[in-house]
N, C-alpha and C positions, 0 to 999 in steps of 0.2 A: 493592774488596770492600765490601759493605754489612754492617754489624754485625748479628749475629743475637742474639736474646734468649732464646728457649726453644723447646721442641719444638712449640709452637703455630705457629711460623713455618712458612711453606709449604716452605721448603728448609733442610736441615741441611747445613752445609758441613764437609767433611773436609779437614784439612791433610795434605799429603804432600810429601816430597822429590821432586825431578824425575827421579831416577835410574830406570832401567828396572825394577830389582828393587823399589825402593820403590813404584813405581806398580802393579806387578803385585800386591804385597801389599795396597796400599790399595784397589785395585779389587776384590780378593777380599773384603775387609771390607765394602765397599760392597754387593756382591752378597748377602752373608749377611744384612746388615741389611734390604736390600730385600725379601728373602724373608719376614722377620718383619713388616715394616711396608710393605706395598705401596702404602699411601695417602700415604707420605711421600716427598719428593724428596730424594735424597742427591747432592750435587755435590762433586767433588774440586777443591780449590785447590792448585796446584803452587807450591812455594816452594823457593828455593835456600838451602842452609845453608853455613856456613863450611867444613865438611868437603868439600862438593861443589866449592867454588871453589879451595881450596888443594890442588893435585894434584902439586906438585913438591917437597913436603916430607914426610918420614916422619911418620906420625901421632904417634909417640912424642915427636917434637921440637916439635910444636905445643903440646901440653900442656893444652889446654882439654878438659875432660871432656864438654862439651855441644856438641861439634863438629857433630853431625848433628841436634841437637834445638833449639838456642836460638831460631832464627828461627821455628820452628813454635810454640814456647812463647810467644813475644812475640805472635804472631798470635792465640793463644787468649786470652791475658790482655787483649788489645785488642778481643776479641770479633769478630775478623774471621773466625775459624773456630770451630766448636763443639768439635771434638776432633781429635786427630792420631794417625796410625798410625806406629809406629816398629818397627824391628827391636829387640827388647827388649835385645839386647846393647849397643846404642848409647845406651840411656836411662840417664843417671846414677842412682845409687842415692839421691841426695838431690835432690828435685824443688823447683822454685821455689815460694814461698808462693802458695797459691791454686790449685795444680794437684795432680792425684792420678792414680795409675795405676788407671784405672777398670775395665779388663778385660784379660785375658791369653787369647790364643787357643790352641787345641790345638797342641802342639809338633810340628814336623817333626823328623826325625832331627837331633840337635844336634851330631853328630860332625864332625870335620874330614876332608877328602878330599884324596888325592894325585891330581893331574892331571899327566900326563907328556907330553913330546914324543914323537913317533912312534918315535924311535930307542930309547926306553926302555920300549916297550910290553910287553916280556917281563920287566921288573924290578918288584920291590916296593920299598918304601922301605928295607928292611933289606938289599937287594942292589944298591942303586945304587952305582956306583964312586966312589972318592975324587975330590973336586973337582967333583962334580955340582952345578950351580948351581940352588938352590931359591929361588923367589920367594915372599916373604911380607911383609906390612906389620904383622904382629902380634908384639909382644914375647913374648906368651904362647906362641905357636907356636914362635917362634925359640928361646926358652930351653929348651923341652922337647926340640926336635930337636937342638939343640947338645949337650944332656945325653946323649942317646941315640946320636947320630951325629956325633961331632966331626970326622969326616973329610969331611963334606959342606960345601959353600960356600953361604952365604946372602946374598941380595941383596934390598933393599927393592923392592916393587912397589906402585904406586898406580893409580888409575883404575877405571872400572866393569868388570864381569865380561868383557864382550866385548873391551875394551882389553887386559886382562890376558891373556886367552886368545890374542889376536893376537900379543902379545909372546912368548908361549910357542911358538906355532906358527912364528914367523919365526926362532926359534933364540936369542932374547935370553936365554931361561931354558931349563933342561932340564926343570924341573918346577915346579909351583905347589902351595901348600897353600891350599885354599879351603873354605868351609862347604858341607857336603852340602846343607843346607836351601836355600841360595841357588841352587845348581845345579839342584836339583829344581824349585824354584818357577819357574825360567826355562826349564824343559823341556830342560835340558842334562844329564840323567842319564847319557847315554852318555859324557860326558867324565870321569865318576868312574872312575878307574882302581883306586883302593883306598880303602876307608873305614878310617881310622886308628882302632884300638881304644884304649880309655882307658889301657891300659898304655903307649902311645906318646904320646898327646895327649889330655889332659883339655880339654874345650871351654870356651868363654867363658861367663861368667855370663849366663843368659838366651838363649843361642844357640839358634836354631831356633824360638823363640816370637815372636809379635807382641805388643807392648805398646800399649794404647790409652790415651792421656792426655787428660784433660779438666779443666775448671774444677771445683774441689771443691764449689762451691756450686750447680752446675747439676744439680739432682735429677732432672730429666726426662731429660737426656742420660745420667746415671749409670744410671738405670733401664733405658733403652734398650740400653745397652752390655752389661748383665748377660746379655742374651739370647745373646751369643756368647762368654761366659766359659767356659773349660775349667778345672774345679776341680782335677783332678790336676796340670795344668801349673802353675796358680797356686801350689799347695802347694810344688812343687819349686823354682820360681823365687823364691818368697818366702825359702826357706832360702838359696838361692844369693846373692841380693841382700843378705841380712842379713850373710852371711859377708864379701862384698866391701865392704859399707858399713863394717863394724867395722874392717877392715884399711885403710880409706880408699884403696882401690885404684881405678884408672881404666884407660883403654885403654893408658896408658903404663907399666903395671906387669905383670910376668909372674905372673899369678894365673889359675888355671883350676879347674874343678869337674867333677863328675859326680854326678848325683842319681838315685836309684832308689826308686820308690814301690811298695810291695807291700802292698795293702790299707791298713791304718792304720799301717804301719811305713815310715819314710823313712830311707834311708841316703845320707849326703852325704860325698863325698870331695873334697878340695881340695889345692892345692899353692901354694907361694910359691917363686920361684927368682930367682937372680941372672940378669942379662941374658945373661951368657956361658954360663949353664947349668951351671956348675961346682958351684954350691951349690943343692940342691933339697930342700925340706922338704915332706912329703906325709903326710896323715893322713885317717882316716875316722871318722865318728860315726853312730850309729844310734839312733833314738828314735821317739816318737809323731809322726805326721803332723799332729796337732792343734796342735803348737807348732813350726812350721817355723822361725820367727825364732830361737827358743832354740837349735835345732840349729846354725843358721848361726853364732850367737855362740859356741857351745861349740867348734866347729871352728876359728874364728878364734883363740880363746883358746888352744887346744891348740897351734896352729902358732906363736903368739906365744911360748909357753913353750918351744918347740923352737928359737927364735932367729929367727923371721920378721921381728921388728921391726928387727933389725940390718940385714938384707938390704934391707927396704923403705926404711929411713932413708937408706941409701947411694944407692938409686935416686932418691929424692925430691931429695936434694942435687944429684945429677948433672943432674936435669931442671929445676932452679929457673931 
């Protein structure tokens, strides 16, 4: 790859993971920018990340918060690509020096979805029989479902969406919990059997939104990316990320959120749980949308006062 310098270059290079979903998301961003800037050429550079290569180990056991972003960030810092498109839920809340979250796109439905094997097509999650095998690679989903449905059996599942669905269809799993947004973006809406309400599953921080990261000193790229920024989504995810950052959580910690913006009022709900789901702390805060960071910090502080730090400390010791 040839290093790029600025928007004056004939080509802007976009970094992306190689997975099908990542590329669908990146090509969508490419198309949006092409509409705004038809005179500029936008090219996609495909890179493999650590998370794409390690498929036989549970995400929670790998431990690195930058599993799906590090290689893309190195390419940006080396000026091999100008910016990178991420699923925002994969982007750590603390970015490397020299990089910034330049834009956040309009959010797709951030909820989790239940996808079932044909034999359970007449069931909802609360009517699945004891021992039903549910596939998920997320400790956040696992803790909430164990808390609500201790009679179900949970089994780790990795791989891209098609791989996971194939494992479900061949009977290796009875059901899967997947992101509604990913299924929709891949045109697999029909596989959504049930959208899980917040009472059952609070979503991951940033889920459903795309985060576009670039070099903090590249003013031309920063200006370009603002054209596809969605302000309401930015407000919500800013509060969510402040909450997660203050609790120092990552993909290996059961932390979930739900945010609701009503004009200038933002309501943020969050939880912290033990991995077994037996201990769960949940709270909500409401305030001005002009200070989303403060709301996130307030919610984190509330949960810490309720005992969240003790739960988190135990998890961090386990995963050291």
